[in-house]
KEKE-3310 file (N, C-alpha, C; in steps of 0.2 Angstrom, whole numbers, plus 5000, padded with zeros to 4 digits):
npx = (5004:5003:5010:5001:5002:4997:4985:4992:4999:5004:5006:5016:5012:5013:5012:5013:5017:5007:4996:5000:5001:4990:4978:4975:4964:4961:4972:4970:4958:4962:4971:4962:4953:4961:4964:4951:4950:4957:4971:4986:4993:5008:5016:5029:5037:5048:5047:5047:5046:5043:5052:5049:5046:5059:5066:5058:5061:5074:5084:5093:5102:5099:5086:5089:5095:5084:5076:5084:5084:5070:5070:5078:5071:5058:5061:5058:5050:5037:5022:5020:5009:5002:4993:4991:4993:5003:5014:5016:5019:5031:5040:5038:5041:5052:5062:5069:5075:5083:5093:5099:5112:5119:5126:5115:5105:5098:5091:5083:5075:5069:5062:5053:5045:5037:5028:5012:4998:4984:4970:4972:4978:4967:4958:4964:4971:4965:4952:4941:4925:4910:4898:4886:4880:4876:4866:4858:4869:4877:4893:4909:4924:4941:4956:4972:4988:4999:4994:4986:4995:5008:5005:4994:4981:4968:4956:4954:4951:4939:4932:4931:4922:4911:4907:4899:4883:4873:4879:4882:4892:4898:4907:4920:4921:4934:4943:4956:4964:4976:4975:4982:4990:5003:5014:5028:5026:5014:5018:5029:5023:5011:5000:4998:4994:4983:4974:4972:4967:4955:4949:4947:4938:4927:4924:4921:4909:4900:4896:4886:4887:4888:4899:4917:4929:4945:4962:4973:4980:4987:4981:4968:4969:4973:4961:4950:4954:4952:4938:4933:4938:4931:4918:4910:4899:4904:4911:4927:4934:4945:4946:4948:4943:4930:4925:4926:4917:4905:4903:4901:4890)
npy = (4994:5011:5026:5040:5057:5073:5084:5092:5108:5110:5099:5088:5083:5069:5066:5055:5045:5039:5046:5059:5057:5050:5051:5064:5070:5063:5066:5079:5079:5073:5082:5093:5087:5087:5100:5105:5101:5111:5110:5115:5112:5106:5105:5099:5104:5098:5085:5067:5050:5037:5027:5014:5006:5003:4997:4986:4979:4975:4985:4991:5001:5012:5014:5018:5030:5038:5037:5044:5057:5060:5061:5071:5082:5082:5087:5094:5094:5089:5079:5067:5064:5052:5047:5033:5016:5008:5016:5023:5012:5008:5019:5019:5006:5001:5011:5013:5000:4999:5009:5005:5001:5012:5029:5037:5031:5035:5046:5040:5032:5042:5049:5039:5037:5048:5046:5044:5035:5042:5039:5033:5044:5053:5047:5043:5054:5066:5063:5064:5071:5067:5072:5065:5069:5063:5053:5037:5023:5008:5001:4993:4987:4987:4980:4985:4976:4981:4991:4983:4973:4979:4993:4991:4997:4995:4994:5007:5013:5008:5012:5026:5025:5020:5030:5038:5040:5036:5027:5010:4997:4984:4969:4961:4944:4938:4947:4948:4944:4948:4960:4958:4968:4974:4982:4981:4968:4966:4969:4960:4947:4946:4937:4929:4940:4945:4935:4935:4948:4946:4937:4945:4955:4947:4944:4957:4959:4950:4956:4965:4979:4996:5003:5004:5005:5011:5013:5014:5019:5011:4999:5003:5007:4995:4987:4994:4996:4983:4981:4991:4985:4974:4979:4981:4988:4995:5007:5013:5022:5032:5033:5045:5054:5050:5052:5066:5070:5065:5073:5085:5086)
npz = (5000:4995:5002:5001:4996:5003:4996:4983:4977:4964:4950:4939:4922:4913:4897:4888:4873:4865:4868:4864:4850:4845:4854:4859:4865:4876:4885:4887:4894:4905:4911:4913:4922:4933:4935:4938:4951:4957:4956:4949:4934:4927:4912:4905:4890:4884:4887:4883:4877:4889:4888:4888:4876:4870:4881:4883:4872:4873:4872:4882:4886:4877:4882:4895:4893:4888:4899:4909:4903:4905:4919:4922:4916:4923:4936:4948:4964:4962:4961:4948:4936:4927:4913:4910:4914:4909:4905:4917:4925:4920:4924:4937:4942:4934:4932:4944:4945:4933:4936:4947:4950:4947:4948:4948:4955:4967:4963:4953:4961:4969:4959:4954:4966:4965:4955:4949:4943:4934:4938:4950:4957:4957:4965:4977:4982:4978:4980:4971:4967:4958:4948:4939:4923:4912:4901:4905:4904:4898:4902:4899:4905:4902:4908:4908:4906:4913:4922:4930:4935:4938:4943:4950:4950:4946:4954:4958:4946:4943:4954:4951:4940:4945:4953:4945:4943:4933:4926:4922:4926:4918:4920:4912:4908:4907:4912:4916:4905:4893:4880:4868:4863:4869:4865:4856:4854:4847:4834:4832:4834:4825:4822:4833:4842:4835:4837:4851:4853:4846:4855:4866:4861:4858:4872:4876:4868:4873:4885:4882:4883:4877:4876:4878:4891:4896:4903:4896:4881:4871:4872:4869:4856:4850:4852:4848:4835:4830:4833:4824:4811:4811:4810:4821:4832:4844:4854:4859:4873:4882:4900:4907:4897:4896:4909:4909:4899:4905:4916:4912:4904)
capx = (5000:5007:5008:4999:5003:4991:4983:4997:4997:5006:5008:5018:5008:5017:5007:5013:5018:5001:4991:5002:5000:4983:4973:4976:4958:4962:4977:4967:4953:4965:4973:4956:4950:4966:4963:4945:4951:4961:4978:4990:4996:5014:5017:5036:5037:5053:5046:5046:5044:5046:5058:5047:5047:5066:5067:5055:5065:5081:5089:5093:5106:5095:5080:5091:5096:5078:5074:5088:5082:5064:5071:5081:5065:5053:5066:5055:5047:5030:5019:5020:5003:5003:4986:4992:4996:5009:5020:5017:5023:5038:5043:5037:5044:5058:5067:5074:5079:5088:5098:5101:5120:5122:5126:5108:5100:5094:5087:5078:5070:5065:5058:5048:5041:5032:5024:5005:4993:4979:4965:4975:4978:4960:4954:4967:4974:4960:4945:4936:4917:4908:4890:4885:4875:4874:4860:4860:4873:4881:4900:4913:4931:4947:4962:4979:4992:5004:4990:4984:5001:5013:5003:4988:4976:4961:4950:4953:4948:4932:4929:4929:4917:4905:4905:4895:4877:4870:4883:4882:4898:4897:4914:4922:4922:4941:4946:4964:4968:4979:4972:4987:4994:5010:5019:5032:5024:5009:5022:5033:5019:5005:4995:4996:4991:4976:4970:4971:4962:4948:4946:4945:4932:4921:4922:4917:4903:4895:4893:4880:4889:4889:4906:4923:4933:4952:4966:4979:4979:4989:4976:4962:4971:4972:4955:4946:4956:4949:4931:4932:4939:4925:4912:4907:4897:4906:4916:4932:4936:4949:4942:4948:4939:4923:4922:4925:4911:4899:4902:4900:4884)
capy = (5000:5017:5032:5045:5064:5078:5088:5097:5114:5108:5092:5087:5079:5066:5065:5048:5045:5038:5052:5064:5056:5047:5052:5070:5072:5059:5069:5086:5078:5071:5089:5097:5084:5089:5108:5106:5101:5116:5109:5118:5106:5108:5101:5101:5103:5094:5077:5062:5044:5035:5022:5007:5002:5001:4993:4979:4976:4973:4990:4994:5007:5017:5015:5022:5037:5041:5038:5049:5063:5062:5062:5078:5086:5082:5087:5098:5089:5088:5072:5066:5061:5048:5044:5026:5011:5006:5021:5024:5006:5009:5024:5018:5000:4999:5016:5011:4994:5001:5013:5003:5001:5018:5035:5040:5026:5038:5050:5036:5030:5048:5050:5034:5038:5054:5044:5041:5034:5047:5037:5032:5051:5056:5043:5043:5061:5072:5061:5068:5070:5067:5073:5062:5073:5060:5048:5030:5019:5002:5001:4988:4989:4983:4981:4984:4971:4985:4994:4978:4969:4983:4998:4989:5003:4994:4996:5014:5015:5005:5016:5032:5024:5019:5037:5041:5036:5034:5022:5003:4994:4976:4967:4956:4937:4936:4953:4947:4942:4953:4961:4956:4973:4973:4986:4978:4961:4965:4969:4954:4941:4948:4932:4928:4946:4945:4930:4938:4954:4943:4934:4951:4958:4943:4945:4963:4959:4946:4960:4969:4986:5000:5007:5001:5010:5008:5018:5013:5020:5006:4994:5006:5007:4988:4984:4998:4994:4976:4983:4994:4981:4969:4983:4980:4995:4997:5012:5013:5028:5033:5034:5052:5058:5048:5056:5073:5071:5064:5078:5091:5085)
capz = (5000:4995:5006:4997:4999:5004:4990:4981:4973:4957:4948:4933:4918:4908:4892:4884:4866:4861:4869:4860:4843:4843:4858:4863:4869:4883:4889:4889:4899:4912:4913:4915:4929:4939:4936:4941:4958:4960:4955:4944:4930:4923:4906:4902:4883:4882:4888:4877:4878:4895:4887:4888:4869:4870:4887:4882:4866:4875:4871:4889:4886:4875:4887:4901:4890:4888:4906:4912:4901:4909:4926:4922:4914:4929:4942:4954:4969:4961:4959:4941:4935:4921:4911:4907:4919:4906:4906:4925:4928:4918:4928:4945:4944:4931:4933:4950:4943:4928:4938:4954:4951:4944:4952:4948:4959:4972:4959:4950:4966:4971:4954:4954:4971:4963:4949:4950:4937:4935:4942:4957:4960:4957:4970:4984:4984:4977:4982:4966:4967:4951:4946:4932:4919:4906:4900:4907:4899:4900:4899:4901:4907:4900:4912:4905:4910:4918:4927:4935:4938:4941:4947:4955:4951:4943:4958:4958:4939:4943:4959:4947:4935:4950:4956:4940:4945:4928:4922:4924:4924:4917:4920:4908:4911:4907:4912:4917:4899:4889:4873:4863:4860:4871:4861:4850:4853:4841:4828:4831:4834:4823:4822:4840:4844:4832:4840:4857:4853:4844:4861:4870:4858:4860:4879:4876:4865:4877:4890:4880:4884:4871:4877:4881:4894:4897:4905:4892:4874:4867:4872:4866:4849:4847:4853:4844:4828:4828:4832:4817:4806:4811:4810:4827:4834:4851:4854:4865:4876:4888:4906:4908:4892:4897:4915:4908:4896:4909:4922:4908:4901)
cpx = (5004:5005:5007:5000:4996:4990:4989:4995:4998:5007:5011:5013:5012:5012:5007:5013:5011:4996:4993:5000:4993:4977:4973:4970:4958:4966:4974:4962:4956:4968:4967:4953:4955:4965:4956:4945:4956:4969:4981:4994:5002:5015:5024:5036:5042:5052:5045:5043:5047:5051:5056:5048:5055:5068:5064:5058:5072:5086:5089:5097:5102:5089:5083:5093:5089:5075:5078:5086:5075:5065:5074:5075:5060:5057:5063:5051:5039:5028:5019:5014:5003:4996:4987:4996:5003:5015:5021:5021:5030:5042:5043:5041:5051:5063:5072:5078:5084:5094:5101:5108:5123:5122:5119:5103:5095:5089:5082:5073:5066:5060:5052:5043:5036:5028:5017:5001:4987:4973:4966:4975:4972:4957:4958:4970:4969:4953:4940:4929:4914:4900:4889:4879:4873:4868:4863:4864:4876:4888:4903:4920:4936:4953:4968:4983:4996:5000:4988:4990:5007:5011:4997:4983:4969:4955:4949:4950:4940:4928:4927:4922:4910:4903:4900:4888:4873:4873:4883:4888:4897:4904:4914:4923:4930:4945:4954:4968:4970:4975:4976:4991:5002:5015:5022:5029:5019:5012:5026:5029:5012:4999:4993:4992:4984:4972:4968:4966:4955:4945:4943:4939:4926:4919:4918:4910:4898:4892:4887:4881:4890:4896:4911:4927:4940:4956:4972:4977:4982:4984:4970:4963:4970:4965:4950:4947:4952:4941:4929:4933:4934:4918:4908:4905:4898:4912:4921:4934:4941:4945:4942:4943:4931:4921:4921:4919:4905:4898:4900:4894:4885)
cpy = (5006:5022:5038:5052:5068:5081:5093:5103:5113:5101:5093:5082:5076:5063:5058:5049:5044:5043:5058:5063:5054:5049:5058:5072:5069:5063:5076:5085:5076:5078:5093:5094:5087:5097:5109:5105:5106:5115:5112:5113:5109:5103:5103:5099:5099:5086:5073:5056:5042:5030:5015:5003:4999:4996:4986:4975:4974:4979:4994:5001:5013:5019:5019:5029:5041:5042:5044:5056:5065:5064:5069:5083:5087:5082:5090:5093:5089:5081:5072:5061:5058:5045:5037:5022:5009:5010:5022:5018:5006:5013:5022:5011:4999:5005:5014:5005:4995:5004:5011:5002:5007:5024:5038:5036:5030:5043:5046:5034:5036:5050:5045:5035:5044:5052:5041:5040:5039:5045:5036:5039:5054:5053:5045:5050:5066:5070:5065:5066:5071:5067:5071:5066:5069:5055:5041:5026:5013:5002:4995:4991:4984:4985:4980:4980:4975:4988:4989:4975:4973:4989:4996:4994:5001:4995:5003:5016:5013:5010:5023:5031:5023:5025:5040:5037:5034:5029:5015:5000:4986:4974:4961:4949:4935:4943:4953:4946:4948:4954:4959:4962:4972:4977:4983:4971:4961:4966:4963:4948:4943:4943:4930:4934:4947:4941:4932:4943:4951:4940:4940:4954:4954:4943:4952:4963:4955:4950:4964:4977:4989:5003:5003:5006:5007:5014:5018:5014:5015:5001:4996:5005:5000:4986:4988:4997:4988:4977:4986:4990:4976:4972:4982:4987:4996:5002:5011:5020:5028:5035:5041:5056:5056:5052:5063:5075:5070:5070:5085:5091:5084)
cpz = (5000:5000:5001:5000:5000:4997:4988:4977:4966:4956:4941:4929:4913:4903:4888:4877:4862:4862:4864:4853:4841:4847:4862:4867:4876:4887:4891:4894:4905:4915:4916:4921:4934:4940:4939:4948:4961:4960:4949:4940:4926:4918:4903:4894:4880:4883:4882:4879:4885:4894:4887:4882:4869:4875:4885:4876:4867:4874:4878:4889:4883:4879:4893:4899:4890:4895:4910:4910:4904:4916:4927:4921:4920:4935:4948:4958:4968:4959:4951:4939:4928:4919:4908:4912:4916:4907:4913:4927:4926:4922:4935:4946:4941:4931:4938:4948:4938:4931:4945:4955:4949:4949:4953:4952:4963:4968:4956:4955:4968:4966:4954:4960:4970:4958:4952:4944:4939:4939:4949:4961:4961:4963:4977:4986:4983:4979:4977:4967:4961:4951:4939:4929:4913:4906:4903:4902:4902:4897:4902:4902:4905:4904:4909:4909:4915:4923:4932:4939:4941:4945:4952:4956:4948:4947:4958:4951:4940:4949:4955:4943:4940:4953:4951:4940:4940:4924:4925:4921:4924:4916:4915:4911:4912:4907:4913:4911:4895:4882:4867:4860:4862:4868:4855:4849:4847:4835:4827:4831:4832:4823:4829:4843:4841:4835:4847:4857:4850:4850:4865:4867:4859:4867:4880:4874:4870:4883:4888:4881:4877:4870:4880:4884:4896:4900:4900:4885:4870:4867:4868:4858:4846:4847:4848:4836:4826:4828:4826:4811:4805:4810:4815:4831:4842:4850:4860:4867:4882:4894:4907:4903:4894:4903:4913:4904:4900:4914:4918:4904:4893)
residu = (UNK:UNK:UNK:UNK:UNK:UNK:UNK:UNK:UNK:UNK:UNK:UNK:UNK:UNK:UNK:UNK:UNK:UNK:UNK:UNK:UNK:UNK:UNK:UNK:UNK:UNK:UNK:UNK:UNK:UNK:UNK:UNK:UNK:UNK:UNK:UNK:UNK:UNK:UNK:UNK:UNK:UNK:UNK:UNK:UNK:UNK:UNK:UNK:UNK:UNK:UNK:UNK:UNK:UNK:UNK:UNK:UNK:UNK:UNK:UNK:UNK:UNK:UNK:UNK:UNK:UNK:UNK:UNK:UNK:UNK:UNK:UNK:UNK:UNK:UNK:UNK:UNK:UNK:UNK:UNK:UNK:UNK:UNK:UNK:UNK:UNK:UNK:UNK:UNK:UNK:UNK:UNK:UNK:UNK:UNK:UNK:UNK:UNK:UNK:UNK:UNK:UNK:UNK:UNK:UNK:UNK:UNK:UNK:UNK:UNK:UNK:UNK:UNK:UNK:UNK:UNK:UNK:UNK:UNK:UNK:UNK:UNK:UNK:UNK:UNK:UNK:UNK:UNK:UNK:UNK:UNK:UNK:UNK:UNK:UNK:UNK:UNK:UNK:UNK:UNK:UNK:UNK:UNK:UNK:UNK:UNK:UNK:UNK:UNK:UNK:UNK:UNK:UNK:UNK:UNK:UNK:UNK:UNK:UNK:UNK:UNK:UNK:UNK:UNK:UNK:UNK:UNK:UNK:UNK:UNK:UNK:UNK:UNK:UNK:UNK:UNK:UNK:UNK:UNK:UNK:UNK:UNK:UNK:UNK:UNK:UNK:UNK:UNK:UNK:UNK:UNK:UNK:UNK:UNK:UNK:UNK:UNK:UNK:UNK:UNK:UNK:UNK:UNK:UNK:UNK:UNK:UNK:UNK:UNK:UNK:UNK:UNK:UNK:UNK:UNK:UNK:UNK:UNK:UNK:UNK:UNK:UNK:UNK:UNK:UNK:UNK:UNK:UNK:UNK:UNK:UNK:UNK:UNK:UNK:UNK:UNK:UNK:UNK:UNK:UNK:UNK:UNK:UNK:UNK:UNK:UNK:UNK:UNK:UNK)
# end
């Protein structure tokens, strides 16, 4: 169990590559939710990737160079809010591991201690209260592997969804199963990845929900791509974007 700070005046926001390139509306929604709670959001323009693609592909030297740059950029003692369990897991779990024998070991650990996934921060630090202004809807939830196994924040995500009184959350039968994205895995093992996402979509369909929610844009890109390819009328949305829309009517 983490020790959570009191509500800060300022936080950093780490945008992630996929939000920057494919899901900017999710990043903006996350920033707006933080600002709504009276927190000033600092978005360093020099930020880039967390280093996970290189790290997962075995390019440890290159991953450390990317990580070192992020630690230098996010140097002030503000919480670092990440709207992705995958990138948050990389920074929180793997930065200290990468630098444990290096002079930057203490810096890496201090950096990791300031990393929070967005839903986790909204629940435990800001205790955000949500007034649902939307119509009744049934949704389902996909748990990304890193959010579940490295950050342990799935209950926080579901907590937020359940704070919306007109939203019915129907859980997947095989929620624990990967969607098949896995970053470079989907490129290196396309047939296996395709079979995995097909299983995930079948699970989503059996819920009867009209909307899929997730905190990870890589998973969303993979699952919604399959939904579109198969012309299945289910939409996928990042949880931050969904919440922002619901509380603003």
